[in-house]
C-alpha positions as CSV (number, residue, x, y, z in Angstrom):
1,M,-31.5,-31.3,-8.3
2,A,-31.9,-28.3,-10.5
3,L,-32.4,-26.1,-7.4
4,G,-29.1,-27.4,-6.0
5,I,-27.2,-26.6,-9.2
6,M,-28.7,-23.1,-9.3
7,A,-27.8,-22.5,-5.7
8,A,-24.2,-23.6,-6.4
9,M,-24.0,-21.3,-9.4
10,I,-25.2,-18.4,-7.4
11,A,-22.7,-19.2,-4.7
12,A,-19.9,-19.4,-7.3
13,V,-20.8,-16.0,-8.8
14,I,-20.9,-14.4,-5.3
15,G,-17.5,-16.0,-4.4
16,A,-16.0,-14.7,-7.7
17,F,-17.4,-11.2,-6.9
18,V,-15.9,-11.3,-3.4
19,V,-12.5,-12.3,-4.8
20,V,-12.5,-9.5,-7.4
21,V,-13.5,-7.0,-4.8
22,G,-10.7,-8.3,-2.5
23,I,-8.1,-7.9,-5.2
24,I,-9.2,-4.4,-6.0
25,A,-9.1,-3.5,-2.3
26,I,-5.5,-4.8,-2.0
27,F,-4.3,-2.6,-4.9
28,F,-6.4,0.4,-3.6
29,F,-4.6,0.2,-0.2
30,A,-1.3,-0.1,-2.0
31,I,-2.1,3.1,-4.1
32,I,-3.2,4.9,-1.0
33,G,0.1,3.8,0.7
34,A,2.1,5.2,-2.2
35,L,0.2,8.5,-2.0
36,M,0.9,8.8,1.7
37,G,4.5,7.8,1.2
38,A,5.0,10.4,-1.5
39,V,3.4,13.2,0.6
40,T,5.6,12.2,3.6
41,G,8.7,12.2,1.4
42,F,7.8,15.6,0.0
43,I,7.3,17.0,3.5
44,L,10.5,15.4,4.8
45,H,12.4,17.0,1.9
46,F,11.6,20.5,3.5
47,V,12.3,19.6,7.2
48,P,15.5,21.5,8.1
49,I,17.3,18.8,10.0
50,L,15.8,15.5,9.0
51,G,15.7,16.1,5.2
52,P,19.5,16.6,4.8
53,L,20.1,13.9,7.4
54,V,18.1,11.3,5.4
55,E,19.6,12.5,2.1
56,N,23.2,12.2,3.5
57,G,22.4,8.7,4.9
58,L,21.1,7.5,1.5
59,T,24.2,9.0,-0.2
60,Q,26.4,7.1,2.3
61,I,24.9,3.8,1.2
62,G,25.3,4.5,-2.5
63,I,22.1,6.3,-3.6
64,H,23.3,9.5,-5.2
65,N,20.8,12.5,-5.5
66,P,18.0,10.7,-3.6
67,D,14.5,11.9,-4.4
68,L,12.7,11.5,-1.1
69,T,9.3,11.8,-2.8
70,S,9.9,8.9,-5.1
71,I,11.5,6.8,-2.4
72,G,8.6,7.5,-0.1
73,A,6.1,6.6,-2.8
74,A,7.9,3.3,-3.5
75,L,8.1,2.4,0.2
76,G,4.5,3.4,0.7
77,F,3.4,1.2,-2.2
78,I,5.2,-1.8,-0.9
79,A,4.0,-1.2,2.6
80,G,0.4,-1.0,1.3
81,F,0.4,-4.7,0.7
82,F,1.3,-5.4,4.4
83,K,-1.7,-4.0,6.2
84,S,-2.4,-5.9,9.4
85,A,-5.8,-6.7,10.9
86,Q,-6.3,-5.0,14.2
87,E,-8.2,-6.7,16.9
88,H,-10.0,-4.6,19.5
89,K,-10.4,-6.1,22.9
90,H,-13.3,-5.0,25.1
């Protein structure tokens, strides 16, 4: 009986460790998404045609003086929570 209890405790510790690693991974992907979004927004700000087009579009919907870097970071952070699992077929 003691062996079964010990095995259950070890399984519980391993399970808790896996959950903590999973939560850390979710936030890691969200932070990486925010970084990628910020870099994309920064680059978009300097593209001659697209930058002003996006800024004018955001101004049209009521966002005055849009900061594309901040908007990209926010959208990247949100999108970081929605990573999909890809299945490769052979």
